[in-house]
DSSP file (Angstrom, degrees, kcal/mol; ACC not computed):
  #  RESIDUE AA STRUCTURE BP1 BP2  ACC     N-H-->O    O-->H-N    N-H-->O    O-->H-N    TCO  KAPPA ALPHA  PHI   PSI    X-CA   Y-CA   Z-CA
    1    1 A M              0   0    0      0, 0.0     3,-0.1     0, 0.0     2,-0.0   0.000 360.0 360.0 360.0 105.9  -15.1   -3.5   -5.2
    2    2 A A    >   -     0   0    0      1,-0.1     3,-1.7     2,-0.1     2,-0.2  -0.290 360.0 -94.5 -72.7 149.3  -15.4   -5.8   -8.1
    3    3 A D  T 3  S+     0   0    0      1,-0.2    -1,-0.1    38,-0.1    40,-0.1  -0.466 111.0  13.5 -63.5 127.5  -13.9   -9.3   -8.0
    4    4 A G  T 3  S+     0   0    0      1,-0.3    -1,-0.2    -2,-0.2    -2,-0.1   0.328  86.5 148.6  90.9 -10.5  -10.4   -9.3   -9.5
    5    5 A K    <   -     0   0    0     -3,-1.7    37,-3.1    37,-0.2     2,-0.3  -0.314  34.9-146.4 -61.1 140.3  -10.1   -5.5   -9.6
    6    6 A K  E     -AB  41  63A   0     57,-2.5    57,-1.9    35,-0.3     2,-0.4  -0.837  11.7-163.0-111.1 149.0   -6.4   -4.4   -9.2
    7    7 A I  E     -AB  40  62A   0     33,-2.6    33,-2.8    -2,-0.3     2,-0.6  -0.997  11.1-145.4-130.9 134.9   -5.0   -1.3   -7.5
    8    8 A K  E     -AB  39  61A   0     53,-2.5    52,-2.8    -2,-0.4    53,-0.9  -0.896  20.3-176.3-105.8 118.7   -1.4    0.0   -8.0
    9    9 A I  E     -AB  38  59A   0     29,-2.7    29,-2.2    -2,-0.6     2,-0.4  -0.895   8.6-165.5-117.4 146.1    0.3    1.5   -5.0
   10   10 A T  E     -AB  37  58A   0     48,-2.2    48,-2.8    -2,-0.4     2,-0.5  -0.993  23.5-124.1-129.2 133.1    3.7    3.2   -4.7
   11   11 A Q  E     + B   0  57A   0     25,-2.1    24,-3.0    -2,-0.4    46,-0.3  -0.668  33.2 168.3 -71.2 122.4    5.6    4.0   -1.5
   12   12 A T        +     0   0    0     44,-3.2     2,-0.3    -2,-0.5    45,-0.2   0.640  56.6  57.4-111.8 -24.1    6.4    7.7   -1.3
   13   13 A G  S    S-     0   0    0     43,-2.3     2,-0.1    20,-0.1    43,-0.1  -0.774  82.7-108.1-116.3 158.6    7.5    8.1    2.3
   14   14 A S        -     0   0    0     -2,-0.3    19,-0.1     1,-0.1    -2,-0.1  -0.472  11.3-140.5 -81.9 152.6   10.3    6.4    4.3
   15   15 A H    >   +     0   0    0     17,-0.2     3,-2.0    -2,-0.1     2,-0.3   0.542  67.7 117.3 -81.7  -9.0    9.6    3.9    7.1
   16   16 A I  T 3  S+     0   0    0      1,-0.3    -2,-0.1     7,-0.0     3,-0.1  -0.386  82.2  12.2 -67.7 125.8   12.3    5.5    9.2
   17   17 A G  T 3  S+     0   0    0      1,-0.3    -1,-0.3    -2,-0.3     2,-0.2   0.565 101.2 124.0  85.6   8.6   10.9    6.9   12.4
   18   18 A R    <   -     0   0    0     -3,-2.0    -1,-0.3     1,-0.1    -3,-0.1  -0.584  69.4 -94.3 -95.2 160.6    7.6    5.2   11.9
   19   19 A T     >  -     0   0    0     -2,-0.2     4,-2.0     1,-0.1     5,-0.2  -0.283  33.5-111.2 -70.1 158.9    6.0    2.8   14.4
   20   20 A E  H  > S+     0   0    0      1,-0.2     4,-2.7     2,-0.2     5,-0.2   0.843 117.5  57.3 -60.4 -31.6    6.6   -1.0   14.1
   21   21 A D  H  > S+     0   0    0      1,-0.2     4,-2.1     2,-0.2    -1,-0.2   0.913 107.6  46.8 -62.3 -44.2    2.9   -1.5   13.1
   22   22 A Q  H  > S+     0   0    0      2,-0.2     4,-2.0     1,-0.2    -1,-0.2   0.830 112.1  50.1 -68.1 -33.5    3.3    0.9   10.2
   23   23 A R  H  X S+     0   0    0     -4,-2.0     4,-2.2     2,-0.2     5,-0.2   0.950 110.4  50.7 -66.3 -47.0    6.5   -0.8    9.1
   24   24 A G  H  X S+     0   0    0     -4,-2.7     4,-2.2     1,-0.2    -2,-0.2   0.863 108.3  52.7 -58.6 -36.0    4.8   -4.1    9.3
   25   25 A T  H  X S+     0   0    0     -4,-2.1     4,-1.7     2,-0.2    -1,-0.2   0.943 107.9  50.9 -63.1 -45.9    1.9   -2.8    7.2
   26   26 A L  H  <>S+     0   0    0     -4,-2.0     5,-3.4     1,-0.2     4,-0.3   0.894 112.2  46.6 -58.1 -40.8    4.3   -1.6    4.5
   27   27 A I  H ><5S+     0   0    0     -4,-2.2     3,-0.8     1,-0.2    -1,-0.2   0.840 108.6  55.0 -67.7 -33.4    5.9   -5.0    4.4
   28   28 A G  H 3<5S+     0   0    0     -4,-2.2    -1,-0.2     1,-0.2    -2,-0.2   0.793 107.5  50.6 -65.6 -28.9    2.5   -6.7    4.3
   29   29 A L  T 3<5S-     0   0    0     -4,-1.7    -1,-0.2     2,-0.2    -2,-0.2   0.509 122.2-108.8 -83.6  -7.5    1.7   -4.6    1.3
   30   30 A G  T < 5S+     0   0    0     -3,-0.8     2,-0.4     1,-0.3    -3,-0.2   0.662  82.8 118.2  82.7  20.4    5.0   -5.7   -0.3
   31   31 A L      < +     0   0    0     -5,-3.4    -1,-0.3    -6,-0.2    -2,-0.2  -0.955  15.8 142.2-118.1 138.8    6.6   -2.3    0.0
   32   32 A N        +     0   0    0     -2,-0.4     2,-0.3     1,-0.3   -17,-0.2   0.353  63.8  51.0-149.0  -0.7    9.7   -1.5    2.1
   33   33 A K  S >  S-     0   0    0    -19,-0.1     3,-1.3   -18,-0.0    -1,-0.3  -0.975  91.9 -90.4-136.6 151.0   11.7    1.1    0.1
   34   34 A R  T 3  S+     0   0    0     -2,-0.3   -22,-0.2     1,-0.2     3,-0.1  -0.299 105.8  20.7 -64.8 147.2   10.7    4.4   -1.4
   35   35 A H  T 3  S+     0   0    0    -24,-3.0     2,-0.3     1,-0.3    -1,-0.2   0.548  86.1 134.7  69.6  14.1    9.4    4.3   -5.0
   36   36 A R    <   -     0   0    0     -3,-1.3   -25,-2.1   -25,-0.2     2,-0.4  -0.739  37.9-158.6 -87.2 144.1    8.6    0.8   -5.0
   37   37 A S  E     -A   10   0A   0     -2,-0.3     2,-0.4   -27,-0.2   -27,-0.2  -0.911  12.3-177.2-124.5 144.3    5.2   -0.2   -6.5
   38   38 A R  E     -A    9   0A   0    -29,-2.2   -29,-2.7    -2,-0.4     2,-0.6  -0.984  20.4-140.6-136.5 150.9    3.0   -3.2   -6.3
   39   39 A E  E     +A    8   0A   0     -2,-0.4     2,-0.3   -31,-0.2   -31,-0.2  -0.973  32.7 177.0-113.0 124.5   -0.3   -4.1   -7.9
   40   40 A L  E     -A    7   0A   0    -33,-2.8   -33,-2.6    -2,-0.6     2,-0.3  -0.824  37.4 -92.9-127.0 160.7   -2.6   -5.8   -5.5
   41   41 A T  E     -A    6   0A   0     -2,-0.3     2,-1.3   -35,-0.2   -35,-0.3  -0.578  44.3-117.0 -73.7 133.9   -6.1   -7.1   -5.6
   42   42 A D        +     0   0    0    -37,-3.1   -37,-0.2    -2,-0.3    -1,-0.1  -0.582  56.7 147.5 -82.4  94.3   -8.6   -4.4   -4.4
   43   43 A T     >  -     0   0    0     -2,-1.3     4,-2.3     1,-0.1     5,-0.2  -0.804  62.5-108.5-120.4 164.5  -10.1   -5.9   -1.2
   44   44 A P  H  > S+     0   0    0      0, 0.0     4,-1.9     0, 0.0     5,-0.1   0.840 120.2  54.6 -57.1 -33.1  -11.4   -4.4    2.0
   45   45 A E  H  > S+     0   0    0      2,-0.2     4,-2.0     1,-0.2     5,-0.2   0.938 111.2  43.8 -68.2 -50.2   -8.3   -5.8    3.8
   46   46 A V  H  > S+     0   0    0      1,-0.2     4,-2.4     2,-0.2    -1,-0.2   0.880 111.4  53.8 -67.0 -35.2   -5.9   -4.1    1.4
   47   47 A R  H  X S+     0   0    0     -4,-2.3     4,-2.7     1,-0.2    -1,-0.2   0.899 108.7  51.2 -69.4 -35.6   -7.8   -0.9    1.5
   48   48 A G  H  X S+     0   0    0     -4,-1.9     4,-1.4     2,-0.2    -1,-0.2   0.864 108.4  49.1 -62.3 -40.3   -7.5   -1.0    5.3
   49   49 A M  H  X S+     0   0    0     -4,-2.0     4,-1.4     2,-0.2    -2,-0.2   0.899 112.0  50.0 -67.3 -39.1   -3.8   -1.5    5.2
   50   50 A I  H >< S+     0   0    0     -4,-2.4     3,-0.6     1,-0.2     6,-0.2   0.954 107.9  53.7 -65.8 -45.9   -3.5    1.5    2.7
   51   51 A R  H >< S+     0   0    0     -4,-2.7     3,-0.9     1,-0.2    -1,-0.2   0.826 105.3  54.5 -54.4 -36.4   -5.6    3.7    5.0
   52   52 A K  H 3< S+     0   0    0     -4,-1.4    -1,-0.2     1,-0.2     3,-0.2   0.848 122.4  27.6 -65.3 -38.1   -3.2    2.9    7.9
   53   53 A V  T XX S+     0   0    0     -4,-1.4     3,-2.4    -3,-0.6     4,-0.8  -0.020  80.4 129.5-114.2  27.7   -0.2    4.1    5.8
   54   54 A Q  T <4 S+     0   0    0     -3,-0.9     3,-0.4     1,-0.3    -1,-0.1   0.794  70.6  59.3 -60.0 -26.5   -2.0    6.6    3.5
   55   55 A H  T 34 S+     0   0    0      1,-0.2    -1,-0.3    -3,-0.2    -2,-0.1   0.578 110.4  42.5 -81.6  -7.2    0.6    9.3    4.4
   56   56 A L  T <4 S+     0   0    0     -3,-2.4   -44,-3.2    -6,-0.2   -43,-2.3   0.453 111.2  54.9-112.4  -4.8    3.4    7.1    3.0
   57   57 A V  E  <  -B   11   0A   0     -4,-0.8     2,-0.4    -3,-0.4   -46,-0.2  -0.846  59.8-149.7-127.5 161.3    1.9    5.7   -0.1
   58   58 A R  E     -B   10   0A   0    -48,-2.8   -48,-2.2    -2,-0.3     2,-0.9  -0.997  17.9-133.5-131.4 136.2    0.3    6.9   -3.3
   59   59 A I  E     -B    9   0A   0     -2,-0.4   -50,-0.2   -50,-0.2     3,-0.1  -0.764  24.2-175.9 -89.2 120.0   -2.4    5.1   -5.3
   60   60 A D  E     -     0   0A   0    -52,-2.8     2,-0.3    -2,-0.9    -1,-0.2   0.930  56.9 -15.6 -77.4 -51.3   -1.2    5.3   -8.9
   61   61 A E  E     -B    8   0A   0    -53,-0.9   -53,-2.5     2,-0.0     2,-0.5  -0.999  48.4-138.9-157.3 154.2   -4.0    3.7  -10.8
   62   62 A E  E     +B    7   0A   0     -2,-0.3     2,-0.3   -55,-0.2   -55,-0.2  -0.972  34.2 165.4-116.4 121.3   -7.1    1.6  -10.5
   63   63 A S  E      B    6   0A   0    -57,-1.9   -57,-2.5    -2,-0.5    -2,-0.0  -0.884 360.0 360.0-133.2 166.5   -7.7   -1.0  -13.1
   64   64 A T              0   0    0     -2,-0.3   -57,-0.1   -59,-0.2    -1,-0.1   0.423 360.0 360.0 -93.3 360.0   -9.8   -4.0  -13.9
């Protein structure tokens, strides 16, 4: 994971009926409603958060 590399994620699933930690993870990623997107720095911490809610998000593109 190169320094400064960006990753774009989009929320595809609803937070309704999910556990509080999954809701918190979505908020931590800057997502809280379906079809919202954020471009974040590609770090191990962000990858871990994405992995936790991978069933609710989609990775749109990876760019430098």
